[in-house]
C-alpha positions as CSV (number, residue, x, y, z in Angstrom):
1,X,274.6,142.1,188.2
2,X,272.8,140.4,191.2
3,X,270.1,138.3,189.6
4,X,267.2,136.9,191.5
5,X,269.1,133.6,191.4
6,X,272.1,135.1,192.9
7,X,270.0,136.9,195.6
8,X,268.4,133.5,196.5
9,X,271.9,132.0,196.9
10,X,273.2,135.0,198.9
11,X,270.4,134.3,201.3
12,X,271.4,130.7,201.4
13,X,274.8,131.8,202.8
14,X,273.1,131.1,206.0
15,X,273.5,127.5,205.3
16,X,277.1,127.8,204.5
17,X,278.5,130.1,207.1
18,X,276.1,130.9,209.9
19,X,277.7,130.8,213.3
20,X,276.0,133.9,214.8
21,X,273.1,134.8,217.1
22,X,269.7,136.3,217.2
23,X,269.3,139.5,219.0
24,X,265.7,138.7,219.8
25,X,264.7,139.4,223.5
26,X,261.2,138.0,223.3
27,X,260.4,136.2,226.6
28,X,262.8,136.0,229.5
29,X,266.5,136.8,229.0
30,X,267.6,133.2,230.2
31,X,265.0,131.5,228.0
32,X,266.1,133.4,224.9
33,X,269.6,132.6,225.5
34,X,268.8,128.9,225.8
35,X,266.6,129.0,222.7
36,X,269.4,130.8,220.7
37,X,271.9,128.2,221.9
38,X,269.7,125.3,220.7
39,X,269.0,127.2,217.4
40,X,272.7,128.0,216.9
41,X,273.6,124.3,217.4
42,X,271.0,123.3,214.8
43,X,272.3,125.8,212.3
44,X,275.9,124.6,212.9
45,X,274.9,121.0,212.2
46,X,272.9,122.0,209.2
47,X,275.7,124.1,207.9
48,X,278.2,121.1,208.2
49,X,275.7,118.7,206.6
50,X,275.3,121.0,203.5
51,X,279.1,121.4,203.2
52,X,279.6,117.6,203.3
53,X,276.9,117.0,200.8
54,X,278.3,119.5,198.4
55,X,281.8,117.7,198.6
56,X,280.4,114.3,197.9
57,X,281.5,113.1,194.4
58,X,278.4,112.4,192.2
59,X,277.7,108.7,192.2
60,X,274.1,108.0,191.0
61,X,274.7,104.2,191.5
62,X,275.8,104.4,195.1
63,X,272.2,104.3,196.4
64,X,273.4,106.2,199.5
65,X,271.0,108.8,201.1
66,X,273.0,112.0,200.9
67,X,270.7,113.7,203.5
68,X,270.0,110.8,205.9
69,X,266.9,110.8,208.0
70,X,268.9,110.5,211.2
71,X,270.8,113.7,210.4
72,X,267.6,115.4,209.5
73,X,265.9,114.4,212.7
74,X,268.8,115.5,214.8
75,X,268.9,119.0,213.2
76,X,265.0,119.2,213.6
77,X,265.2,118.2,217.2
78,X,267.6,121.1,218.0
79,X,265.3,123.6,216.3
80,X,262.3,122.1,218.1
81,X,264.0,122.4,221.5
82,X,264.7,126.1,220.8
83,X,261.0,126.6,219.9
84,X,259.8,124.8,223.0
85,X,261.8,127.4,225.1
86,X,260.6,130.3,222.9
87,X,258.1,129.6,220.1
88,X,258.8,133.1,218.7
89,X,262.5,132.7,218.5
90,X,263.4,134.2,215.0
91,X,266.6,132.0,214.4
92,X,264.8,128.7,215.3
93,X,261.9,129.5,213.0
94,X,264.1,130.5,210.2
95,X,266.2,127.3,210.8
96,X,263.1,125.2,210.6
97,X,262.1,126.9,207.4
98,X,265.5,126.3,205.7
99,X,265.9,122.8,207.0
100,X,262.6,121.6,205.4
101,X,263.5,123.1,202.0
102,X,267.2,121.6,202.2
103,X,265.8,118.2,203.0
104,X,263.6,118.3,199.9
105,X,266.5,119.8,197.8
106,X,268.8,116.8,198.6
107,X,266.0,114.2,198.5
108,X,267.6,111.8,195.9
109,X,264.5,109.6,195.7
110,X,262.3,112.5,194.7
111,X,264.7,113.8,192.0
112,X,265.3,110.3,190.7
113,X,261.5,109.8,190.1
114,X,261.3,113.1,188.5
115,X,264.4,112.4,186.2
116,X,262.7,109.1,185.2
117,X,259.7,110.9,183.9
118,X,261.4,113.8,182.3
119,X,265.1,113.3,181.7
120,X,265.5,117.0,180.9
121,X,265.5,117.9,184.6
122,X,268.9,116.4,184.9
123,X,270.4,117.6,188.1
124,X,267.8,120.1,188.7
125,X,267.2,121.0,192.4
126,X,265.4,123.6,194.4
127,X,268.5,125.7,195.2
128,X,269.2,127.7,192.1
129,X,266.4,126.1,190.1
130,X,263.3,126.9,191.9
131,X,261.8,129.2,189.2
132,X,262.8,127.0,186.3
133,X,261.1,124.1,188.1
134,X,257.9,126.1,188.2
135,X,258.1,126.7,184.5
136,X,258.7,123.0,183.7
137,X,255.9,121.4,185.6
138,X,253.2,122.3,183.1
139,X,255.3,120.6,180.4
140,X,254.7,117.2,182.2
141,X,251.0,117.5,181.5
142,X,251.7,118.4,177.9
143,X,254.0,115.3,177.7
144,X,251.1,113.3,179.1
145,X,248.3,114.7,176.8
146,X,250.7,114.2,173.7
147,X,252.1,110.8,174.7
148,X,249.7,109.0,177.0
149,X,247.9,107.1,174.2
150,X,251.3,106.2,172.5
151,X,253.8,105.8,175.3
152,X,252.2,104.6,178.6
153,X,254.0,105.5,181.9
154,X,253.1,105.2,185.5
155,X,255.9,107.3,186.9
156,X,254.0,110.6,187.2
157,X,251.6,109.0,189.6
158,X,254.6,107.7,191.6
159,X,255.9,111.2,191.7
160,X,252.6,112.6,193.0
161,X,252.3,110.0,195.8
162,X,255.9,110.8,196.9
163,X,255.2,114.6,196.8
164,X,252.0,114.2,198.8
165,X,253.6,112.0,201.5
166,X,257.2,113.4,201.7
167,X,257.5,116.9,200.1
168,X,254.3,119.1,200.6
169,X,254.2,118.4,204.4
170,X,257.8,119.7,204.7
171,X,257.1,122.8,202.5
172,X,254.0,123.6,204.5
173,X,255.9,123.4,207.7
174,X,258.6,125.6,206.2
175,X,256.1,128.2,205.3
176,X,254.6,128.3,208.8
177,X,258.0,129.0,210.3
178,X,259.0,131.6,207.7
179,X,255.8,133.4,208.4
180,X,256.9,133.6,212.0
181,X,260.5,134.7,211.0
182,X,259.2,137.4,208.7
183,X,257.6,139.2,211.5
184,X,261.0,140.5,212.5
185,X,261.1,144.3,212.9
186,X,264.0,146.6,212.0
187,X,264.8,146.7,215.7
188,X,264.9,142.9,216.0
189,X,267.0,141.4,213.1
190,X,269.1,138.3,213.0
191,X,272.8,138.9,213.2
192,X,275.1,136.4,211.4
193,X,278.8,136.0,212.1
194,X,280.3,134.6,208.9
195,X,283.6,134.1,210.6
196,X,284.9,137.2,208.9
197,X,282.3,139.8,209.6
198,X,278.9,140.4,211.1
199,X,276.0,140.6,208.7
200,X,272.3,141.4,209.2
201,X,269.4,139.3,208.0
202,X,266.2,141.1,208.0
203,X,262.8,141.0,206.2
204,X,264.3,141.8,202.8
205,X,266.2,138.5,202.7
206,X,263.3,136.4,204.2
207,X,260.8,137.8,201.7
208,X,263.1,136.6,198.9
209,X,263.5,133.2,200.5
210,X,259.8,132.9,201.1
211,X,259.1,134.0,197.5
212,X,261.3,131.0,196.4
213,X,259.3,128.7,198.7
214,X,256.0,129.8,197.1
215,X,257.5,129.0,193.8
216,X,258.4,125.4,194.7
217,X,255.0,125.0,196.4
218,X,253.1,126.1,193.3
219,X,255.2,123.7,191.2
220,X,254.5,120.8,193.5
221,X,250.9,121.5,193.7
222,X,250.8,121.7,189.8
223,X,252.4,118.2,189.8
224,X,249.9,116.7,192.1
225,X,246.7,118.4,190.7
226,X,245.3,115.5,188.8
227,X,244.5,111.9,189.5
228,X,247.2,110.0,187.7
229,X,246.8,106.7,189.6
230,X,246.8,103.6,187.3
231,X,244.8,100.9,189.2
232,X,243.9,97.6,187.9
233,X,240.5,96.0,188.0
234,X,240.9,95.2,191.6
235,X,241.8,98.8,192.4
236,X,245.4,98.0,193.2
237,X,248.9,98.3,191.8
238,X,249.4,94.5,191.9
239,X,249.6,94.5,188.1
240,X,253.1,96.0,188.3
241,X,254.4,92.7,189.7
242,X,253.3,91.1,186.4
243,X,255.5,93.4,184.3
244,X,258.3,91.5,182.6
245,X,261.0,93.0,180.4
246,X,262.9,90.1,178.7
247,X,266.3,90.4,177.0
248,X,266.3,90.1,173.3
249,X,268.9,88.2,171.2
250,X,268.2,84.6,171.8
251,X,266.7,82.3,169.2
252,X,262.9,82.2,169.5
253,X,262.3,79.4,167.0
254,X,264.5,77.0,164.9
255,X,264.1,74.3,162.3
256,X,266.7,72.0,160.7
257,X,266.1,70.7,157.1
258,X,268.3,67.5,157.0
259,X,267.8,67.3,153.2
260,X,269.4,70.6,152.5
261,X,271.4,70.7,155.7
262,X,270.1,74.1,156.4
263,X,269.4,75.5,159.8
264,X,266.7,78.0,160.0
265,X,266.9,80.4,163.0
266,X,264.3,83.1,163.9
267,X,265.1,86.0,166.2
268,X,262.0,87.9,167.6
269,X,262.8,91.2,169.2
270,X,259.5,91.3,171.3
271,X,260.9,91.5,174.7
272,X,258.8,94.6,175.7
273,X,255.5,93.5,174.1
274,X,254.0,91.8,177.1
275,X,254.9,94.8,179.4
276,X,253.5,97.3,176.9
277,X,250.3,95.2,176.4
278,X,249.7,95.1,180.1
279,X,250.4,98.7,180.6
280,X,248.1,99.9,177.9
281,X,245.5,97.5,179.1
282,X,245.7,99.2,182.5
283,X,245.5,102.7,180.8
284,X,242.5,101.7,178.8
285,X,240.8,100.3,181.9
286,X,241.3,103.6,183.8
287,X,240.2,105.8,181.0
288,X,237.0,103.9,180.5
289,X,236.1,102.9,184.0
290,X,237.4,105.5,186.4
291,X,235.7,108.9,185.8
292,X,238.0,110.5,188.4
293,X,241.1,109.4,186.4
294,X,242.8,112.6,185.0
295,X,240.4,114.8,186.9
296,X,241.4,117.1,189.9
297,X,242.4,114.9,192.7
298,X,240.1,115.0,195.7
299,X,240.6,118.3,197.6
300,X,242.8,119.8,194.9
301,X,241.9,122.9,192.9
302,X,244.1,125.2,190.8
303,X,243.0,128.1,193.2
304,X,245.7,127.2,195.7
305,X,248.3,127.3,192.9
306,X,247.2,130.7,191.9
307,X,247.4,132.0,195.5
308,X,251.0,130.7,195.7
309,X,251.9,132.5,192.6
310,X,250.2,135.7,193.7
311,X,252.1,135.4,197.1
312,X,255.3,134.8,195.2
313,X,255.0,138.1,193.4
314,X,253.9,140.0,196.5
315,X,256.9,138.8,198.4
316,X,259.3,139.7,195.6
317,X,257.8,143.2,195.4
318,X,257.9,143.5,199.2
319,X,261.6,142.5,199.2
320,X,262.4,145.2,196.6
321,X,260.3,147.8,198.5
322,X,261.8,146.9,201.9
323,X,265.4,146.8,200.7
324,X,265.0,150.1,198.7
325,X,263.5,151.9,201.7
326,X,265.8,150.8,204.4
327,X,267.0,153.9,206.3
328,X,269.8,152.2,208.4
329,X,273.3,151.6,207.4
330,X,273.3,148.8,204.8
331,X,277.0,147.8,205.0
332,X,276.2,144.7,207.0
333,X,273.1,143.7,204.9
334,X,273.2,140.5,203.0
335,X,271.0,141.8,200.2
336,X,272.1,145.5,199.7
337,X,270.2,148.2,197.9
338,X,273.2,148.5,195.5
339,X,272.3,145.0,194.2
340,X,268.8,146.3,193.1
341,X,270.4,149.2,191.5
342,X,272.8,147.0,189.5
343,X,270.0,144.6,188.5
344,X,267.9,147.6,187.3
345,X,270.8,148.9,185.3
346,X,271.1,145.6,183.6
347,X,267.4,145.2,182.9
348,X,267.5,148.7,181.3
349,X,270.3,147.6,179.0
350,X,268.5,144.6,177.6
351,X,269.6,143.9,174.0
352,X,267.1,145.6,171.6
353,X,267.2,142.3,169.7
354,X,265.8,140.4,172.7
355,X,262.2,139.2,173.0
356,X,259.6,141.8,172.4
357,X,257.9,141.3,175.7
358,X,261.1,142.3,177.5
359,X,261.5,145.6,175.6
360,X,259.4,147.6,178.2
361,X,261.4,146.5,181.1
362,X,263.4,149.1,182.9
363,X,263.4,147.9,186.6
364,X,262.7,144.7,188.5
365,X,259.4,146.3,189.3
366,X,258.5,146.2,185.7
367,X,259.3,142.5,185.5
368,X,257.0,141.8,188.6
369,X,254.3,143.9,187.0
370,X,254.5,141.9,183.7
371,X,254.3,138.6,185.6
372,X,251.2,140.0,187.4
373,X,249.7,140.7,184.0
374,X,250.3,137.1,182.9
375,X,248.4,135.8,186.0
376,X,245.5,138.3,185.7
377,X,244.3,137.9,182.2
378,X,245.2,137.8,178.5
379,X,248.6,138.6,177.3
380,X,249.7,138.5,173.6
381,X,253.2,137.4,172.7
382,X,254.4,138.7,169.2
383,X,257.8,137.2,168.3
384,X,259.1,137.2,164.7
385,X,256.1,135.8,162.6
386,X,254.4,134.1,165.5
387,X,251.5,135.8,167.5
388,X,249.9,133.9,170.4
389,X,247.6,135.1,173.1
390,X,247.8,133.4,176.4
391,X,245.3,133.6,179.4
392,X,247.0,132.0,182.5
393,X,244.0,133.0,184.6
394,X,241.8,130.5,182.6
395,X,244.0,127.7,183.8
396,X,243.0,128.5,187.3
397,X,239.3,129.3,186.6
398,X,237.6,127.4,185.0
399,X,240.8,125.3,184.5
400,X,241.0,122.0,182.7
401,X,239.1,119.9,185.2
402,X,239.1,116.7,183.2
403,X,242.1,116.1,181.0
404,X,240.3,113.4,179.1
405,X,238.2,116.1,177.5
406,X,241.2,117.4,175.7
407,X,242.7,114.2,174.4
408,X,243.1,114.0,170.6
409,X,240.3,112.1,168.8
410,X,241.1,108.4,168.8
411,X,239.7,104.9,168.8
412,X,241.0,101.8,170.6
413,X,241.9,98.8,168.6
414,X,240.8,95.3,169.8
415,X,243.6,94.2,172.2
416,X,244.5,91.2,170.1
417,X,245.4,93.6,167.3
418,X,247.7,95.8,169.4
419,X,251.0,93.9,168.6
420,X,252.4,94.1,165.1
421,X,255.3,92.0,163.7
422,X,257.3,92.1,160.4
423,X,260.5,90.6,159.0
424,X,263.2,93.2,159.5
425,X,266.0,91.4,157.6
426,X,267.3,87.9,156.9
427,X,270.7,86.5,155.9
428,X,272.0,83.1,154.9
429,X,275.5,82.1,155.2
430,X,277.8,79.0,154.6
431,X,278.8,76.9,157.7
432,X,280.7,74.2,155.9
433,X,278.9,71.2,157.1
434,X,280.0,71.5,160.7
435,X,278.1,71.9,163.9
436,X,276.4,75.0,165.0
437,X,275.4,76.0,168.5
438,X,272.9,78.6,169.8
439,X,270.8,79.5,172.9
440,X,267.1,78.5,172.9
441,X,264.9,78.8,175.9
442,X,267.8,79.0,178.3
443,X,269.5,75.8,176.8
444,X,272.6,75.6,174.6
445,X,271.4,73.7,171.5
446,X,274.0,72.1,169.1
447,X,273.0,71.0,165.6
448,X,275.4,68.7,163.6
449,X,275.9,68.7,159.8
450,X,274.9,72.3,159.2
451,X,275.8,73.3,155.6
452,X,273.9,76.7,155.7
453,X,272.6,78.9,158.4
454,X,269.6,81.0,157.6
455,X,268.8,83.8,160.1
456,X,265.6,85.8,160.2
457,X,265.1,88.9,162.4
458,X,261.6,90.0,163.2
459,X,260.8,93.4,164.6
460,X,257.7,94.2,166.7
461,X,255.8,97.5,167.2
462,X,252.8,98.3,169.3
463,X,249.7,100.2,168.1
464,X,246.9,100.1,170.6
465,X,245.1,103.3,169.2
466,X,244.2,104.8,165.9
467,X,243.9,108.6,165.7
468,X,241.1,110.2,164.0
469,X,240.5,113.4,162.2
470,X,237.3,114.1,164.3
471,X,234.7,112.3,166.4
472,X,234.0,109.1,164.5
473,X,236.2,110.3,161.7
474,X,238.8,108.9,159.4
475,X,242.0,107.3,160.6
476,X,245.1,109.5,160.3
477,X,248.9,108.8,160.5
478,X,250.3,110.9,163.4
479,X,253.6,110.7,161.8
480,X,252.5,112.7,158.8
481,X,249.6,114.7,160.1
482,X,249.1,116.9,163.3
483,X,246.7,115.3,165.6
484,X,243.0,116.6,165.8
485,X,241.9,117.9,169.3
486,X,238.3,118.8,170.4
487,X,239.5,122.2,171.8
488,X,242.6,123.9,170.5
489,X,242.1,126.7,173.1
490,X,242.5,124.3,176.0
491,X,239.4,125.9,177.6
492,X,240.5,129.4,177.1
493,X,244.1,129.1,178.0
494,X,245.0,129.9,174.5
495,X,241.8,131.9,173.8
496,X,242.1,132.4,170.0
497,X,244.0,129.4,168.8
498,X,242.9,127.2,166.0
499,X,244.2,124.0,164.5
500,X,245.8,126.0,161.7
501,X,247.5,128.3,164.3
502,X,249.0,125.4,166.1
503,X,250.3,123.9,162.8
504,X,251.9,127.2,161.9
505,X,253.7,127.5,165.2
506,X,254.7,123.9,165.6
507,X,255.6,123.1,162.0
508,X,256.0,126.5,160.4
509,X,252.8,126.3,158.3
């Protein structure tokens, strides 16, 4: 079966084996030959770069940039030279589109930032994971809504700033060039020489590739939709320089009783207290003093995300229609009509015990129609004993313009009450009257005539917020009771949900 993931990777064979030429004859014959020569050289270098990257053994500690900027600039320069000769050269436009996506795919800094925030991403990349990336981004905001008042983090804002400056510009450039490339006609395809055979790349393949790009763009725009900056009172990030995470384990306090010859040692495991206190102080400041915090960032709206998702489905449908209706010999096509036939056969054979919403699927067209239903309005899922209605269109209009409006009911404690300490365990043991040494404030201290050593271990925990059962209500224990929210429908995203419904789904009643 040729799944969508397989189809995407088939198109990417361009990156692995392209050594062919574009049959385009736009402009003068000489100019087109020169443009093709530059574009071909760019593809060859891009191909070799990808092959070299895939052969690099994984070493996350190396710190090496596996897609160096100098290499990226060299490849881009070749495609740009081709476009200077012929701006409508199909191979050069396609090459630019693929280059930008490849450079994002192998951007180690981006994926390290994402993994720091959500370690479930693991080795996720765009290639082979573009649709799962789209599905996972909304989870980031659920993580934030659920944990921001308990587990402060600044990494989402760091991801956003990086996406704005390094990712979205490349994706937008890629889209512009793919729009050019997709204007190829049946009489003007790109012919690829794989070294073993000639294959044809036409609109069907480019539609699939552009659909994947729309998926990535929607995901990245979701990730940057809200203002997640964590500024200090001076409007800067200087506070990060004050963060200090001390190692635990050394003696924090000691006392020697010469009468009983007993040495009392106290270990305080509070190494993260200062950092947590500062982090939550900054979070509290932003929540209370920056109205734009957790609102749509300036110039951002969910409408653009909705457009990308709509375009994604249109391109997938266009790809299916184009490939299904091709009248020429398809022996040299990368994505053949038989792949769609095989895919449809497997869809029609979905296990009757599978999810209910898949039971009406017979063809890939049915899946696209189903996804369109999800975007257009309410859709009810009924699985086992769970029924839940989702209205994705509500997330675009009116949307959740201010996430603060959907936080659980809570109240901040005075800052001098945020840190809690308790004796975890203690132990006394016989030292036989000899000397005893230990580290204290970076010095090695030795006490003589120690008959007994009494050790006490103190643990610390951090509670800056109390959760309530309503506005101005009673304090609850979030470990024992589901949090109370002002709107369980999330402004119509889950139009009929109540607190009891969520408890049933999350905790089984």
